[in-house]
C-alpha positions in Angstrom: -27.4 -6.3 -16.1 -30.1 -8.6 -13.7 -28.5 -10.8 -11.2 -25.9 -11.0 -13.2 -23.4 -9.0 -10.8 -24.9 -10.7 -8.0 -24.2 -14.4 -9.5 -21.0 -13.4 -10.2 -19.8 -12.2 -6.2 -21.6 -15.5 -5.0 -19.1 -17.5 -7.5 -16.2 -15.1 -6.5 -16.6 -15.8 -2.9 -17.2 -19.9 -3.3 -13.5 -20.0 -5.5 -12.5 -17.9 -2.9 -13.1 -20.4 -0.3 -11.6 -23.1 -2.7 -8.2 -20.4 -2.8 -8.7 -20.4 -6.7 -7.7 -16.4 -6.5 -7.0 -16.1 -10.0 -10.3 -16.9 -11.5 -12.3 -15.2 -8.8 -10.7 -12.2 -9.6 -12.8 -11.4 -12.9 -15.9 -12.2 -11.5 -15.2 -9.9 -8.5 -14.4 -7.3 -11.0 -17.9 -8.2 -12.9 -19.8 -8.1 -9.8 -18.2 -4.1 -9.2 -18.6 -3.1 -12.4 -23.1 -4.0 -11.5 -25.7 -3.3 -9.3 -25.1 -5.3 -6.1 -28.6 -4.6 -4.8 -27.9 -3.8 -2.0 -26.8 -7.4 -0.7 -22.9 -6.4 0.1 -21.5 -3.2 0.2 -19.2 -2.1 -2.6 -16.1 -1.3 -0.6 -16.5 -4.6 1.5 -16.8 -6.1 -2.5 -13.4 -4.7 -3.2 -11.7 -5.2 0.0 -12.7 -9.2 -0.7 -10.9 -8.9 -4.2 -8.3 -6.8 -3.1 -7.3 -9.9 -1.0 -7.8 -12.4 -3.5 -5.4 -10.7 -5.8 -3.5 -10.9 -3.0 -3.2 -14.1 -2.9 -3.2 -14.7 -6.1 0.3 -12.2 -6.2 -1.4 -9.9 -8.6 -0.3 -6.5 -6.8 -1.8 -4.1 -9.7 -5.2 -5.7 -9.5 -5.0 -5.0 -5.6 -4.3 -1.9 -6.2 -6.5 -0.8 -8.5 -9.6 -2.9 -6.4 -8.3 -0.6 -3.1 -9.6 2.0 -5.2 -12.6 1.3 -5.1 -12.9 0.3 -1.4 -11.1 3.9 -0.8 -13.7 5.6 -2.2 -16.3 3.6 -0.2 -16.8 5.8 3.0 -17.8 2.5 5.4 -13.8 0.8 4.1 -11.8 4.1 3.4 -9.9 3.3 6.7 -9.4 0.1 6.1 -8.5 0.2 2.7 -5.9 3.1 3.3 -3.9 0.8 5.7 -4.4 -2.0 2.8 -3.0 0.0 0.4 0.1 -0.2 2.7 0.2 -3.7 3.0 0.7 -3.4 -1.3 3.4 -0.8 -1.7 5.3 -3.0 1.1 5.2 -5.7 -0.7 5.7 -4.4 -4.4 7.6 -1.2 -3.1 11.1 -0.7 -3.6 13.3 -1.5 -0.3 12.6 2.6 0.9 8.8 2.5 0.0 8.8 -0.8 1.7 10.4 0.5 4.5 8.5 3.6 5.0 4.9 2.0 4.4 6.1 -0.9 6.6 6.6 1.7 9.3 3.3 3.5 9.2 1.6 0.5 9.7 3.4 -0.6 12.6 2.3 2.8 13.8 -1.5 2.4 13.5 -1.9 -1.7 14.3 -1.7 -3.6 16.8 -1.3 -7.5 17.7 -0.9 -9.7 14.1 -1.1 -7.3 12.1 0.9 -5.1 13.9 3.8 -7.9 14.1 3.2 -9.0 10.6 4.5 -5.5 9.6 8.0 -5.5 11.9 8.3 -9.2 10.7 8.5 -7.9 7.1 10.8 -4.9 8.4 13.0 -6.8 10.1 13.6 -9.5 6.8 14.2 -6.1 5.4 16.9 -5.0 7.7 18.5 -8.7 8.1 21.3 -8.1 4.8 22.4 -4.6 6.1 21.4 -4.3 9.9 21.3 -7.6 11.6 21.2 -6.4 15.0 17.9 -4.0 14.2 16.3 -7.2 12.4 16.9 -8.9 15.9 15.4 -6.4 18.0 12.3 -5.9 14.8 11.6 -9.8 15.3 11.7 -9.6 19.2 8.7 -7.1 19.1 7.2 -8.8 16.0 7.2 -12.3 18.4 6.2 -10.4 21.3 3.4 -9.0 19.2 2.3 -12.5 17.7 1.0 -13.9 20.5 -2.2 -14.8 18.8 -1.0 -15.8 15.4 0.8 -19.4 15.7 1.8 -20.0 12.0 3.1 -16.1 12.3 5.1 -16.6 15.4 6.7 -19.9 13.8 7.5 -18.0 10.6 9.5 -15.3 13.5 11.0 -17.6 15.2 12.6 -19.4 11.9 13.4 -16.0 10.2 15.2 -14.2 13.5 17.2 -18.0 13.9 
């Protein structure tokens, strides 16, 4: 294969910077299928590819790429956390709630705020009081992310 996987990786990374996630995905897959010659760890490439897939709203590809990242010791823990995010994004409400509750336990700061925000959105229809509490806790955790804080405030209004 020679340098083709590295060229594909470089092109994929550039496309992600340009926010062209859909086009980047097959290039990431090509890179992961080949020898990266130690330039980038496979787990890190798989994580970047899964982020691109999530941005492209291709949750099946994100799940598949996270399996690659889970298989690498260096990225296992982060990849498992990201798997919970994928479950929350595509799962049934009960599965999503369970995954988000686990994320709340495992994370801090803005990541925890995102999980609380998503939990609040799930709860809003059935239990507005619980949703308000979740939004309040999410607001307290989102002090470093103004955009997220604005989203939470909008949802809580």
